Each structure stands twice: as structure tokens, then as C-alpha cells.
C-alpha positions in Angstrom: 30.2 95.3 266.3 28.9 95.2 262.8 29.0 98.3 260.5 25.8 98.4 258.3 27.0 98.4 254.7 24.3 100.9 253.7 25.8 103.4 256.1 29.4 102.7 255.0 28.4 103.1 251.3 26.6 106.4 252.1 29.8 107.8 253.7 31.8 106.8 250.6 29.3 108.5 248.3 29.5 111.7 250.4 33.3 111.7 250.2 33.2 111.1 246.5 30.6 113.7 245.7 31.9 116.3 248.1 28.6 117.5 249.7 25.6 115.9 251.4 23.3 117.5 248.8 25.3 115.9 245.9 25.4 112.6 247.7 21.6 112.7 248.2 21.1 113.2 244.5 23.3 110.2 243.7 21.6 108.0 246.3 18.1 109.3 245.4 17.3 110.2 249.0 17.0 113.5 250.8 19.9 115.4 252.2 18.4 115.0 255.7 18.4 111.2 255.2 22.1 111.3 254.2 22.8 113.3 257.3 20.9 110.9 259.5 22.8 107.9 258.0 26.1 109.6 258.8 24.9 110.4 262.3 23.8 106.8 262.8 27.2 105.5 261.6 29.0 107.8 264.0 26.8 106.6 266.9 27.4 102.9 266.1 31.2 103.2 266.0 31.5 105.9 268.5 33.7 108.1 266.4 33.4 111.1 264.1 33.7 109.9 260.5 33.1 113.0 258.4 34.4 116.6 258.4 31.5 118.6 257.0 33.7 121.0 255.0 33.5 121.9 251.3 34.3 119.5 250.0 33.4 117.1 252.7 36.2 114.7 253.7 36.5 111.6 255.8 38.3 111.7 259.2 41.1 109.1 259.7 38.4 106.8 261.2 36.1 107.6 258.4 38.8 106.6 255.9 38.7 103.1 257.3 35.0 102.9 256.7 35.3 104.3 253.2 37.9 101.6 252.5 35.5 99.0 253.8 32.7 100.2 251.5 34.9 100.2 248.4 36.3 96.7 249.2 32.8 95.3 249.7 31.6 96.9 246.5 34.5 95.4 244.5 34.0 91.9 245.9 30.3 92.1 245.3 30.9 93.0 241.7 33.3 90.1 241.3 30.7 87.7 242.9 27.9 88.9 240.7 30.0 88.6 237.6 31.0 85.1 238.6 27.4 84.1 239.1 26.3 85.7 235.9 23.3 87.2 237.4 24.1 91.0 237.3 23.0 93.7 235.0 25.2 93.3 231.9 25.2 97.1 231.3 26.3 97.9 234.8 29.8 99.2 235.2 31.9 99.2 238.3 34.1 102.3 239.1 37.7 101.7 239.9 39.5 104.7 241.5 43.2 104.9 240.7 46.0 107.2 241.6 48.8 108.2 239.1 51.4 110.8 238.7 51.0 113.5 236.0 53.8 112.3 233.6 52.6 108.7 233.6 49.1 109.8 233.0 50.2 112.0 230.1 52.3 109.3 228.5 51.9 105.6 229.0 49.2 105.0 231.7 45.9 105.4 229.7 46.4 102.9 226.8 46.3 99.8 229.0 43.2 101.1 230.7 41.5 101.8 227.4 42.2 98.2 226.2 40.8 96.8 229.5 37.7 99.0 229.2 36.9 97.3 225.9 36.9 93.9 227.6 35.4 94.7 231.0 32.4 96.6 232.3 34.5 99.1 234.2 35.0 102.9 234.4 38.0 104.6 235.9 38.1 107.4 238.4 41.6 108.8 238.0 43.2 110.9 240.8 46.3 112.7 239.8 49.1 113.6 242.2 52.9 113.6 242.5 54.4 110.1 242.6 55.7 110.9 246.0 52.1 111.4 247.3 49.9 108.9 245.5 50.5 106.4 248.2 48.5 108.7 250.6 45.5 108.2 248.3 45.8 104.4 249.1 46.1 105.0 252.8 43.0 107.1 252.8 41.0 104.6 250.8 40.5 107.1 248.0 41.9 104.8 245.4 42.3 101.0 245.1 45.6 101.1 243.2 48.3 103.7 242.4 51.4 104.4 240.5 53.9 105.6 243.2 57.5 106.1 243.9 57.1 104.4 247.3 58.7 100.9 247.3 57.6 100.0 250.8 54.0 98.7 250.7 51.3 100.8 252.2 49.6 99.0 255.1 47.1 96.5 253.6 48.6 96.8 250.1 51.0 94.8 247.9 53.6 96.3 245.6 55.1 95.4 242.2 58.0 97.2 240.4 57.0 99.0 237.1 60.2 100.6 236.0 62.1 103.9 236.0 60.8 107.1 234.4 63.9 108.8 233.1 64.0 112.6 232.9 66.6 114.6 230.9 67.2 118.4 231.1 66.3 120.1 227.8 65.8 123.6 226.5 65.2 125.3 223.1 68.2 126.3 221.1 67.2 129.9 221.4 66.9 129.7 225.2 70.3 127.9 225.5 71.9 130.6 223.3 70.5 133.3 225.4 71.2 131.9 228.9 74.1 129.5 228.4 76.3 131.5 226.1 79.3 130.7 228.4 78.3 127.1 228.8 75.9 125.3 231.2 77.9 126.4 234.2 76.8 126.8 237.8 76.7 130.6 237.4 74.7 130.4 234.2 72.2 127.9 235.8 71.7 130.3 238.8 70.5 133.0 236.4 68.5 130.9 233.9 64.7 130.5 234.4 63.6 127.0 235.2 60.2 125.4 234.8 58.7 123.4 237.7 55.5 121.4 237.7 54.4 122.8 241.1 55.9 123.6 244.5 56.2 119.9 245.3 58.2 119.1 242.1 61.8 118.6 243.1 63.2 117.1 239.9 64.8 120.3 238.7 66.1 121.0 242.2 67.7 117.5 242.3 69.4 118.1 238.9 70.6 121.5 239.9 72.1 120.3 243.2 73.9 117.5 241.4 75.5 120.2 239.3 76.6 122.1 242.4 74.0 124.9 242.1 72.1 126.5 244.9 68.6 125.5 243.8 67.0 128.3 245.7 68.5 131.0 243.4 67.2 130.4 239.9 63.9 132.1 238.9 61.1 129.5 238.6 58.0 129.2 236.5 55.3 126.8 237.7 53.2 125.0 235.2 51.0 122.4 236.9 50.0 120.2 234.0 52.2 117.7 232.2 51.4 118.6 228.6 51.5 122.3 229.4 54.8 121.9 231.3 56.3 120.3 228.1 54.8 123.1 226.0 56.3 125.7 228.3 59.8 124.2 227.9 59.2 123.9 224.1 58.1 127.5 224.0 61.4 128.7 225.6 59.9 129.8 228.9 62.6 128.0 230.7 64.6 124.8 230.8 63.2 121.7 232.5 63.4 117.9 232.8 61.2 115.9 230.4 60.9 112.2 229.9 61.9 111.0 226.4 58.2 110.2 225.8 57.7 113.9 225.6 61.0 115.2 224.3 62.6 112.7 222.0 60.9 113.8 218.8 61.7 117.5 219.5 65.3 116.7 220.2 65.6 114.7 217.0 64.1 117.6 215.0 66.3 120.1 216.7 63.5 122.0 218.4 65.0 121.1 221.8 68.5 120.3 222.8 69.7 118.2 225.7 71.7 120.0 228.4 74.9 118.3 229.7 74.3 116.5 233.0 73.2 113.1 234.2 69.5 112.3 233.8 67.2 111.8 236.9 65.7 108.4 237.2 62.4 108.1 239.2 61.6 104.4 240.1 57.9 103.7 239.9 55.9 101.0 241.6 52.3 99.7 241.4 50.6 99.4 244.7 47.1 98.0 245.2 44.9 96.8 248.0 45.8 93.4 249.2 42.4 92.2 248.2 41.8 89.2 246.0 39.6 90.7 243.3 39.6 89.3 239.8 38.8 92.7 238.4 41.4 94.7 240.4 44.0 92.0 239.5 43.1 92.5 235.8 43.7 96.2 236.2 47.0 95.5 237.9 48.1 93.1 235.2 47.4 95.6 232.4 49.2 98.5 234.2 52.2 96.4 235.2 52.6 94.8 231.8 52.6 98.2 230.1 54.8 99.8 232.6 57.5 97.1 232.3 57.2 97.3 228.5 57.8 101.1 228.2 59.8 102.1 231.2 63.5 101.5 232.0 64.2 98.7 234.6 64.1 99.9 238.1 67.5 98.5 238.7 69.0 101.2 236.4 68.3 104.0 238.9 
């Protein structure tokens, strides 16, 4: 059985755009033509490939087809570039997954440098480092920063380094909530800032201090810069990487709370596909990660 590339590409566009109408505009065909292509694809492989929700999403079988479409597009770009026959103004889109704190601190500069040298644009998908590997599994992204050391099926992995997080608070917050010291009782009463409901960094730090992590009141601020701003404003205490807290600690606007830091090992995973462009992206990200992060062995 051969899967027509045009049909696979159409499914990938629908997943990217979220609706058949939006995909039709991108492909310059009618929505009914998009629907017919998806129907033809499902008839050829004998499986449902698309959940027609809002946004539309691929089924597990459809994810395999989307992955095929992205891999073929990447290899075609590499081939056209090698032959020197492509449109010099055409840029290939590389979807990548990354955690919020890496995105807010060290991840973008290497991509910016690469975009000056290559005809490439980046489609960034942000998620917790515990979950970016799922974006690889679904075919949504070609490479990802993840805390998962074991390779995703069909991927290869390289160590980047450890992102260190330290508990900090404003002096005024510490004076109000930790007047008797940063004790278990004080920590159970003091408000804490979480990124979202999947953020367990503060929970891990509390448990290491012998605190029932279910007790403290929690703010949830689901953006890295805003999370740091919330801690700096005195909304609560939280764990920040030195990228975001070092200047404020030196200036006295934040103080470090006593307790061991939390180290989060980070890895780069990408499709096990020999693509010159994807390898260039990997080289840029891995080089920068190893330059600015602590060695993974320090966890």
C-alpha cells in the first residue's frame, strides 16, 4: 500500500490549521475538496485519521500519517537545497517543542542565529518539559527540549544540561510570612506560586522540607515571565532559575530561601531522520544548552 503524499500533506495542514476551512485557504482549494482528500486517505488505509473537532486533531493512526508528511517535506527541502534548484525565498517551517522556562531564557538566541543563516521559520509549541515528548510522539514537532532521557520511538536523544531552580521571595514577603523562620509550619501558611496545575517544582521542594504540599494556598501564573513577575511582586514565593532571579537577588529585591535547589535535567530529542537542516537546528540548540546549563551529572 502506498499513501499518496498529497493526501498526507492535506491531513498535516488540517491538523496545523485546526479546521477544514482554514486548511482549504492554505491549500487554495475548497473545503469540500479538503474533506474529500481526508475521506480518500481514510479509505486507502482503512482507518479514521481525523477527529473533526474544534480544533481538528489527528487520531493515533492519523498522527503516523502526519509524521510521514512532515518527514517527506523536510527531506524534500534538503534535496532541493542540495540541488540548488529551489526558490531561494522559500522557507521551510520546523515545529519544535520546548518548556516555558527554556523558551523564556536560553532557547531563542540559537534559533535567531540559525535563522540568519538558513531559510527556515520556527513553529514553537510550549509545554511542560515532562510533556513535550508527547509532541514528538504525535508528530506535532520534529525536535523538543524534554526531561525524558529515554528516547521516544523513532527519535534520538542528547543531553543538554540541568536547569537549576532556587526558592526565592521578596524581603517583604519573607518578613510577613517567615517571621519565625522558613519552617514547615510557616511554609504551610505562606502562599506559593505555581506555573499551572502540572507544575510540581514547588511541590517537590516543599516535600523535601517535610511539608504537606497540599496545604499551602497556591497562585497559578501560566507564563514564565509573568510567573517571575508574580514572585517579584510579592504574590508568593516560588522556584526560579538563576537566569531570572540572579540580578534581583544581587540587588536585594529577592532573597533566597534556605533549602536545596531543584535540578531538572533537560534533553534534546529529535526524529531519527538524517536531515541536514534538522541536524543544524539540533547542533545550535545542543551547543547553547551545554554552554548555559549545568551539567546533567550534577542532578
